[in-house]
C-alpha positions as CSV (number, residue, x, y, z in Angstrom):
1,M,111.0,-50.9,21.8
2,L,112.8,-47.8,23.0
3,A,114.6,-49.8,25.6
4,E,115.7,-52.2,23.0
5,N,117.0,-49.5,20.7
6,K,119.2,-48.2,23.5
7,K,121.2,-51.3,23.3
8,P,124.3,-51.3,21.1
9,T,124.1,-53.1,17.8
10,L,126.1,-55.9,16.1
11,L,125.9,-55.5,12.3
12,V,126.7,-58.7,10.6
13,I,127.9,-58.8,7.0
14,A,127.8,-62.4,5.8
15,G,128.0,-64.1,2.4
16,P,129.9,-66.6,0.4
17,T,133.7,-66.4,-0.2
18,A,134.8,-63.9,-2.8
19,S,131.6,-61.8,-2.5
20,G,133.4,-58.7,-1.3
21,K,132.7,-58.8,2.4
22,T,136.1,-57.3,3.5
23,D,135.7,-54.2,1.3
24,I,132.1,-53.7,2.3
25,A,132.9,-54.1,6.0
26,I,135.7,-51.5,5.8
27,K,133.4,-49.0,4.1
28,L,130.7,-49.5,6.7
29,A,133.2,-49.4,9.6
30,K,134.4,-46.0,8.3
31,H,130.8,-44.7,7.9
32,F,129.9,-45.7,11.4
33,N,133.3,-44.9,12.9
34,T,133.7,-48.4,14.4
35,E,135.7,-51.6,14.3
36,I,135.5,-55.0,12.6
37,I,135.4,-58.5,14.0
38,S,136.3,-61.2,11.6
39,A,134.0,-64.3,11.4
40,D,136.2,-66.2,9.0
41,S,137.6,-69.2,10.9
42,R,140.6,-69.6,8.6
43,Q,141.7,-66.0,8.8
44,F,142.6,-66.4,12.4
45,Y,145.9,-68.1,11.5
46,K,148.8,-65.7,11.0
47,E,150.9,-68.1,8.9
48,I,148.4,-68.3,6.0
49,P,147.0,-64.9,5.2
50,L,147.3,-65.3,1.4
51,G,145.6,-68.7,1.2
52,T,142.7,-67.5,3.4
53,A,142.2,-64.2,1.5
54,A,142.7,-62.3,4.8
55,P,142.6,-58.5,4.8
56,T,145.8,-57.1,3.5
57,Q,148.0,-54.9,5.7
58,S,146.7,-51.8,4.0
59,Q,143.2,-52.8,4.7
60,L,144.1,-53.6,8.3
61,D,145.6,-50.1,8.5
62,E,142.3,-48.5,7.3
63,V,140.1,-49.9,10.1
64,K,140.9,-51.8,13.3
65,H,140.2,-55.6,12.8
66,H,139.9,-58.3,15.4
67,F,140.4,-62.0,15.0
68,V,142.7,-61.7,12.0
69,G,146.1,-63.4,12.3
70,N,145.6,-63.7,16.0
71,L,146.4,-67.4,16.2
72,S,149.0,-69.8,15.0
73,I,148.2,-72.9,13.0
74,F,149.5,-74.9,16.0
75,D,146.9,-73.4,18.4
76,D,144.0,-75.5,19.5
77,Y,140.9,-73.3,19.0
78,N,137.2,-73.9,18.4
79,V,133.9,-72.2,17.9
80,S,132.9,-72.4,21.6
81,Q,136.1,-70.5,22.5
82,Y,135.4,-68.0,19.7
83,E,132.0,-67.3,21.2
84,K,133.4,-66.5,24.6
85,D,136.2,-64.4,23.2
86,V,134.0,-62.3,20.9
87,L,131.4,-61.7,23.6
88,K,134.1,-60.5,26.0
89,L,135.5,-58.2,23.3
90,L,132.1,-56.8,22.5
91,D,131.7,-55.8,26.1
92,D,134.7,-53.6,25.6
93,L,134.0,-52.4,22.1
94,F,130.4,-51.3,23.0
95,K,131.8,-48.9,25.6
96,K,133.3,-47.0,22.7
97,H,130.9,-47.7,19.8
98,N,127.2,-48.0,19.3
99,I,127.7,-50.2,16.3
100,V,130.3,-52.9,15.7
101,I,130.7,-54.8,12.4
102,M,131.1,-58.5,12.2
103,A,132.1,-59.8,8.7
104,G,132.8,-63.3,7.5
105,G,131.6,-66.4,5.8
106,S,131.8,-69.0,8.6
107,G,128.2,-69.5,9.4
108,L,128.7,-71.6,12.5
109,Y,130.9,-68.9,14.1
110,I,128.4,-66.2,13.3
111,D,125.6,-68.3,14.8
112,A,127.7,-68.9,17.9
113,V,127.9,-65.1,18.6
114,C,124.4,-64.3,17.6
115,K,122.6,-67.3,19.0
116,G,125.0,-69.1,21.3
117,I,126.4,-72.6,21.2
118,D,124.0,-75.3,22.3
119,E,125.1,-77.5,25.2
120,L,126.2,-80.7,23.6
121,P,127.7,-83.8,25.3
122,D,131.4,-84.0,25.8
123,P,133.2,-86.4,23.3
124,D,133.3,-90.0,24.3
125,P,137.0,-91.1,24.1
126,L,136.1,-94.6,23.0
127,L,133.7,-93.5,20.4
128,R,136.1,-90.9,19.1
129,K,138.8,-93.6,18.9
130,E,136.5,-95.8,16.9
131,L,135.6,-93.1,14.4
132,N,139.2,-92.0,14.0
133,E,140.2,-95.6,13.2
134,R,137.3,-95.9,10.7
135,F,138.5,-92.7,9.1
136,E,142.0,-94.0,8.8
137,N,141.0,-97.4,7.5
138,E,137.9,-96.7,5.4
139,G,138.3,-93.0,4.5
140,I,136.0,-90.1,4.8
141,I,133.2,-91.6,2.6
142,S,132.4,-94.0,5.5
143,L,131.8,-91.0,7.8
144,Q,129.8,-89.2,5.2
145,K,127.4,-92.1,4.7
146,E,126.8,-92.6,8.4
147,L,126.1,-88.9,9.0
148,E,123.8,-88.7,6.0
149,T,121.8,-91.6,7.5
150,L,121.8,-90.2,11.1
151,D,121.1,-86.5,10.2
152,P,120.4,-85.7,6.5
153,E,119.5,-82.1,7.4
154,Y,123.0,-81.3,8.9
155,F,124.7,-83.4,6.2
156,E,123.3,-81.0,3.6
157,V,125.1,-78.0,5.1
158,V,128.2,-79.5,6.8
159,D,131.7,-79.3,5.2
160,K,131.7,-82.8,3.9
161,K,135.4,-82.9,3.5
162,N,136.1,-82.0,7.2
163,P,136.4,-85.3,9.1
164,K,136.4,-83.6,12.5
165,R,133.0,-81.9,11.8
166,L,131.6,-85.2,10.5
167,M,132.9,-87.2,13.5
168,R,131.6,-84.6,16.0
169,A,128.1,-84.7,14.5
170,I,128.1,-88.5,14.5
171,E,129.2,-88.6,18.1
172,V,126.4,-86.3,19.2
173,C,123.8,-88.3,17.2
174,R,125.0,-91.6,18.7
175,Q,125.3,-90.3,22.3
176,T,122.0,-88.6,22.5
177,G,119.8,-90.5,20.0
178,K,118.8,-87.2,18.5
179,K,119.8,-85.4,15.3
180,Y,122.7,-83.0,15.7
181,S,120.7,-80.4,13.6
182,E,117.9,-80.6,16.2
183,L,120.1,-80.1,19.1
184,R,121.6,-77.0,17.4
185,K,118.2,-75.4,17.0
186,N,117.5,-74.7,20.7
187,K,116.3,-71.3,21.9
188,P,118.9,-68.6,21.1
189,A,120.9,-67.4,24.1
190,P,120.0,-63.9,25.3
191,R,122.3,-61.1,24.2
192,N,122.6,-57.7,25.6
193,F,122.9,-56.1,22.2
194,N,120.8,-55.8,19.1
195,I,121.7,-57.9,16.0
196,I,121.2,-56.9,12.4
197,K,122.2,-59.7,10.0
198,T,122.8,-59.0,6.3
199,A,124.2,-61.1,3.6
200,I,125.6,-60.2,0.1
201,D,123.3,-61.4,-2.6
202,I,125.5,-61.8,-5.7
203,D,124.7,-63.3,-9.1
204,R,126.1,-66.9,-9.1
205,K,127.9,-66.4,-12.5
206,I,129.6,-63.2,-11.3
207,L,130.6,-64.9,-8.0
208,F,132.2,-67.9,-9.8
209,E,134.1,-65.5,-12.1
210,R,135.4,-63.7,-9.1
211,I,136.5,-66.9,-7.4
212,E,138.5,-67.9,-10.5
213,K,140.1,-64.5,-10.9
214,R,140.9,-64.3,-7.2
215,T,142.5,-67.8,-7.2
216,D,144.9,-66.7,-10.0
217,I,145.8,-63.5,-8.3
218,M,146.5,-65.3,-5.0
219,L,148.8,-67.7,-6.7
220,E,150.6,-64.8,-8.5
221,N,151.0,-63.1,-5.1
222,G,152.9,-66.1,-3.5
223,W,150.2,-68.5,-2.3
224,L,152.2,-71.5,-3.4
225,E,155.3,-70.4,-1.5
226,E,153.0,-69.9,1.6
227,A,151.7,-73.5,1.2
228,E,155.2,-74.9,0.8
229,A,156.2,-73.2,4.1
230,V,153.4,-75.0,6.0
231,Y,153.5,-78.2,4.1
232,P,155.4,-80.1,6.9
233,Y,152.4,-79.4,9.1
234,R,149.7,-80.4,6.6
235,H,148.2,-82.9,9.2
236,L,146.9,-79.9,11.3
237,N,143.2,-79.2,11.3
238,S,143.9,-75.6,10.7
239,L,145.3,-76.5,7.3
240,N,142.5,-78.9,6.4
241,T,140.9,-76.3,4.1
242,V,140.1,-75.6,0.5
243,G,143.2,-74.4,-1.4
244,F,145.8,-75.8,0.8
245,K,144.7,-79.4,0.5
246,E,145.0,-79.1,-3.3
247,L,148.3,-77.3,-3.3
248,F,149.7,-80.0,-0.9
249,K,148.9,-82.6,-3.6
250,Y,150.9,-80.6,-6.1
251,I,153.8,-80.2,-3.6
252,S,153.8,-83.9,-2.9
253,G,154.0,-84.6,-6.7
254,E,150.6,-86.2,-6.9
255,W,149.1,-83.5,-9.1
256,T,150.3,-80.9,-11.6
257,L,150.0,-77.3,-10.6
258,E,147.4,-76.8,-13.4
259,L,145.3,-79.6,-12.0
260,A,145.6,-78.3,-8.4
261,T,144.6,-74.8,-9.6
262,E,141.5,-76.1,-11.4
263,K,140.6,-78.2,-8.3
264,I,140.9,-75.2,-6.1
265,K,138.5,-73.2,-8.3
266,T,136.0,-76.1,-8.4
267,N,136.1,-76.8,-4.7
268,T,135.9,-73.1,-3.8
269,R,132.8,-72.8,-6.0
270,R,131.3,-75.8,-4.1
271,Y,132.3,-74.2,-0.8
272,A,130.5,-71.0,-1.8
273,K,127.4,-73.0,-2.6
274,R,127.4,-74.6,0.8
275,Q,127.8,-71.1,2.5
276,I,124.8,-69.8,0.6
277,T,122.8,-72.8,1.6
278,W,123.7,-72.3,5.2
279,F,122.8,-68.6,5.2
280,K,119.6,-69.1,3.3
281,K,118.3,-71.2,6.1
282,D,118.6,-68.2,8.5
283,R,115.3,-66.3,8.2
284,D,116.8,-63.4,10.2
285,I,119.2,-62.5,7.4
286,I,118.4,-59.7,5.1
287,W,119.9,-60.2,1.7
288,V,121.3,-57.1,0.0
289,E,121.9,-57.1,-3.7
290,N,125.6,-56.9,-4.4
291,G,126.1,-55.8,-0.9
292,N,125.1,-52.2,-1.8
293,I,126.7,-50.0,0.9
294,N,124.0,-47.3,0.8
295,N,121.3,-49.9,1.1
296,I,123.0,-51.5,4.2
297,I,123.5,-48.1,5.8
298,K,119.8,-47.1,5.2
299,L,118.6,-50.5,6.4
300,T,120.7,-50.3,9.6
301,E,119.7,-46.7,10.4
302,D,116.0,-47.4,9.7
303,L,116.0,-50.4,12.0
304,L,117.7,-48.4,14.8
305,K,115.2,-45.5,14.7
């Protein structure tokens, strides 16, 4: 046990969107005199900070953040590369800090760093071509129905509006004859650091109120203008995300701004529910009521004794 405790520690602050992860992570980083690694896969993109609720410049000035605005929407990036990049960064950060904070709501990216990415078969070009054609001709519902049949467990937690996620899972199921969810549950990869995983437990009603208020504030602060600037590139996977998809429908003239705004709020609530479902399945996560800073500090220090 003593040998284990000599290892540095990665303190994870997870939770649904709009639960206050950024503010909590900054306060914790200040307390432990350390730095923050973002585990929000949309905050990587420098062109869309408003629409992804990325830390503001003043927040970035308070504490050193990593993986915020570090990529362009045109960059090809994935969770496997993120795992490699974060592990390499942690090797450097742990030379300076005994504790490093990881904060975000992208469960797959958190799992990649904490548990590792399972070795999955490379995509089959012919199969990928078939699925892409099906998506173009029949729409996303066709992919959803097949994945629900092949792997109902993964279908429950996947982003059902992300065709690339759906197609990848279908590919793996068809290529291996096994469920994607089973292949992702292999033995965790060994890590040379301790991991403490916490998540913000927030009342659902309060969370939804925060989502609605935050959406209005983001729009007041120029989110629509940001969406208009990237609208020509709306086909990119980096822009296939809640908020931008709805604003693109307004920009194209398909929806009114009022309808787009209501759809953003509704779809963000649904996204938050999926995030909670994902994190609830992880038995290693310790849920902290309202992300109470003092409770997280005490919990961390107690576990490290």
